[in-house]
N, C-alpha and C positions, 0 to 999 in steps of 0.2 A: 450492797447490803451486807450487813453485819451478822453473823449468826449467834444470837445470845445464849448464854449460857442458861442450862436448865435448871428451872427452880426447883428448891427442895420439898420432898414430900414425903410422907409415909412411906414405907416401902412394903407393900403387902401381896405384889404380884405372886404366884407361884407357876406352877406344870400347866394349870388351865390356861392363863394367859397368855403362859410361853408357847402350849400345845396351837392356840387359836392364831396369835399374832404373829410368829416366826415358824413353828416346824411343819405346820399344814398350808402355809400361805404364799411357799416360795422364797421364802428368804431365808431359810435354816442352810449355813452352808456346810454343817456334815462336821463343826470343827470340835467338837465333843466337850467343850468348855462345860454346859450342864451335866454332862455324864462324870467326869473326874471332882466335881463341887457337891454332889448328890451325898450328904451324908448318911444317906437310908438305903443306898445300894439300889435305886428301885427304877434307875434309869438305863435301858439297854442300849447297846449299839452293835451293829453288824457291818464289819469292814469286809464287805464282798459287792460285787458289782449288782447294781439297782439299788442298793440299800445306803450307807454312809449317813443314816441319819440315827437321830437318838429315839427311842420309843419307850413307853411307859410301863413296867414289866408287872404293876400290880393288877389286880383283876377286880377287886371290889368297885370301884365307880370307875370302870371302862378306862381307856387310852387316853381321854381327854381331861381327866384330873386324877387328882394325888390326895391319898387319905392325910398324907403327913403337911401337903400342902394346904388342905382343910385346918389341920392344927396349927397353922403359922409358918412353917417352914419355907422359906421363900430362896433356898440356895440356887436353884435351877437358874431362875431369871435374875439374880443378881450376877452370874456367870456368864449370862448371853451377849455378844459382842453384836448383837442384831437387835436386843429388845431396847424398844426404846432410846432415851436419848443416849446410846451407847456411844457416839464418836466424840460431842462435846465432853460428856464426863471423862472418857478417856484422855482428851488432851488437856483439860483441866487439872486432872491428875499428873501426867509428865511434863506439861510446860506452864502450867500456872493461866493458861488463857486458850481461847477456842480459835481452833482453826477459821480463816478469813476465806470469803468466797473465791478470791483469787490464787489461793494458796491448795491450788486443785492436787498436788501430789503431797497434801499434809505438811506440816511446820518443819521445816529443815532447816538443819545448822550447815554442815558443809557436802560438797557435792565433789567427791573422788574418782577417781580411776586408781584401782589396785591388783595386787597378784601376789601371790606367794612367791618369795624367794627360793623356796625349797624344791628343789625339780622334781621330787618324787610328789608332794602334795598337789605342786602347779600342773603335774599332767595326768594325777588321778582325780583332781576335783574339774567342775564345771568351771569353763570359760577360766578363768587367772585363779581359782582354787582358794578365793578368802573364807568362804565360809567355813571351809576344814581347816585354814590356817589358824583361823579365829578358835575353831572351837581346839585342837591340838595346843594352844599357845594358853588356854585359858585354862585347861587341865593341868598343865604343866606346871604353872603358876599360881596354882590354889585358888583362883577366883571363882570356878565352878569344881565340883565333882563329879559330875553327869551332864549329859547333853539329851533331850528328846529330840529323837531326828527319824528321818524316815531310815530301811534298808528295802533290801529284794526278799520275797518269801524264796526259801529253797522249794526248787520243784522234786517231782518224785523219784527222779533221776538223779539227785544229788547234785546236778549242776547247776542249778538256781532257774530262776524266773525272771519276770519283768512285773510280778504284781506288787507294789511299794506297801510295804506294812511298818507302824512303828516300832521303833525300839531304843534302846538305852545304848549311849556311848560313852565309856569312861576312860577309853585310853586311846591312844593314835591309831592302832589298827582298826578298832573299831570305827573311828571316825572315817578312817579311807576307806572303809567295808560299806559304808553308809553315802559315800562320798559321789555325786551326779545328779541329776536331775532326772524324773520319772516322767512327770506332767500327766499323771494320774494321780488321784488323791492318797495320801496319808493323813489320819487324824491324829498327828506324832504328839498331843497331848497326851492319848489314849496311854502312852508308855509311863506317864505320871506313875500310876499304882505301882507299875514295877520296879522303879527306880526310889519310891519310898519304901518298899520292902526291902528293898537291897540298903538302907540307912542311908542314902543320898539325901544331901542335906541342902545342896546349894547347886541350883540345874539352869542350865541354858535352854532355851526352845528354840530350834531353829521351823520354821513354817512358815506357810502364806499369809497374807492381811489378816484373813478372818482368825486364825489361829495367834498370831501376834498381838492381836486388841482383845485377847483373852486377860492377859494378866493386869494390865491397867485398868481395865473395867471391873475386874474381881477386886482391885485394891480400893479403888472409889468406893464400890459398893457395899466396901466392906463383907467381904464374903465369908470371911472365917481364915482359917488357916490355909486354906488348900493353895491361895496364891501365894505364899511368903516364899516357899522355897526357889520359885522360878526369880533369875536374880538376873538374866538377861538375856533379852529378846532380839532375837536375827529375823528379818522376814526375808521372804524371796519376794520380788517382783512377781504379778500374778496377773493376766488377764482372764484366764479360767485354769478349769482342770478337767480332765474327762473321765469318763468311766471305764473301769478297767476291760469291760467288754469290749472295746475299741479292737484291741489286741485279738481276738479270735476274730470277732464280726467284721471288721476291715482289713486289717492288716494282715492276717490270716488269709482269709476267705479271698479278698482280691486280688493282692501282692504275694504272695507265700511265705510271708513274713512272719516265722513262728518267733513268738516273744520268746522262748527259750535260746534262741540262737542270737538275740541283740545283745550287743555291747555296749552302745551308747546309745543316746536320743538329744536332739539340740530342737531349738524352734528360730529360724531366722529368715523369717518371711515364709518358710514353708517347714514342714515335718521333716526333719534330718533322722536318718537311721542308719547306725552302722552295725554290721552282722559279724559274726564271728569268724567266718572265712574271708573278713577284707573287705564284702562287698558295700557297697553306699546307694542309697537309696534318697529318695525326696517325693513327699506326699502332700498334694496340695492340702492345705488347712481348711479350705471349705469342708472336703471330702469329711472332715474330723469333727465340722459343727453339730452332727447329731446327736454325736456320743459327749456331747459338754452337759456337767452335771447341773442339775436346776439350780441349786444354790448360787453356783457362779454367773447365771443369767442376770440377776438384780445386785451383785456385790458392786458398791462403788467405790473399792479400796486396790487400785492397782500397784501402787506404792509399798502395802505394808506400812501404812502410816504412824502405826503406833509401836513401831520397834525401836531396838535404842541405833540397831546401824540395819538399815534396807539396800537389798543387793540384788544385782542382776546382769546378765549380759544381753545387752539391747544394743550396743553400737558398734560402731565400724571396725574398732580395736580390737577383736573377738578374744586376745588373749590377756584382757582387763577386765575387771568387774568393776559395771558403775555401779560405787557404793554412798550411798546418802547417811550422812553421821545425824544422827536427831537429837541424842542426850548427851549429859555430860558423861555418863558412864561409856557411851559410846566413843566417844572422842578420846576420854582417857585411857581406852584398851586399844584405838588405834594407834595415838601416839607411842604407847609404850612398847607395841610392837614394830613401828615404823624403826625406834630408838635400838631395839634388840635385834634389830637387822631381819626378821622373818617375814616382812613384808616390803614391798615397795609401792609408790603412790607417785600419783602425777595428778596435776588440776583437771578437774572436770570438764574445764574449757577445751581440754586439748581433743575431746571428741564432742566439739557441738550437735552434731547428729544425734548422739546419744542423749545428751541433756533434751534437746527438743523433742525427740521420741518418748521421753519420759513424762514430760509435760502433754504432749498429745495423748497418750494411753491414759492418762491419769484423767483428762477431761472425759475421753470416751468415756473410763467406768462410772464418772460420777452422773453421768445422764443415764445410768442405768436403772438407779435407786427410782424405784417408783412414788407418782405423788400420793398414793394413799396409804403410804408406810410413813414413820415418823420422818415430822418437815425439818429434824434437826440435822440431817443430812441433806448438803448440797453442793 
């Protein structure tokens, strides 16, 4: 079966359709694309446990309609990477064709194993430290002047916590401060407004699959100027993310693991947790399922298919990052970094288990897209 490209139609969809088809249907991932795209600042967002969803701020027409939408504003639906034919539209913009049914992990260029050559970047970053290495190299070589990433919210004691929050990184120290995986949600695009207020014009976005589909969907649907500063898309392989409440309600209550005392986390079949005192703990992933965010239950994209470069640590070689190069820009950046000696690479086939797992998890995620949603995702 071939997935046909969507037919062109007059775009007249506004918040009313978005609210009905995405926000309240279970498809909304909380990526915040609609929030940063709204030219009237009438879409709010709470980065809090149990929230992570956009909502309408105007009172005149209630939660499900918009006075600006009634007058013809369509920015929110144009920016949404779960509205209508989002997947083939992003495919067409990036690759000039749509993904075929056997391309469960999206349109793939090269699959590599990579890691940072710099010891401090390698040790601070997750798995092979590739994402941190890319951002540092791109900032130092004027490819971008800022990156939308996640960081950790400081606790009341100044020692920090484990709540992931959107932040802007503009130099090596800021990149490394935001390094590492959280597995709870951070709507990194929310940091867009701060970046623009600081005069940053060329941005990298690091995000989960739903977030890295925002820019190409925006570009294809001609949402306006908001998508233009996002020059580089780095996607994180993601089967789900968890509500921040998991730390207090499971980790702390059942296991006595205070989020303020956690130094590192990873998922390798189990939830791995390292503590400041040197202790190491493993938690069965099944125990965490109750805290899965709603939008993740229907997300069909494990492999961050619309990123320039998709990355994740899912293989047997845990000190290397599985890297999927998808676009000409992604290939040019990886090649230049290899030439500069800032990363090392190996063929993806050196870890066949990782490649097999990539395709297995991608196919599993595809099956989550509901039949009642747009038929363009299969």
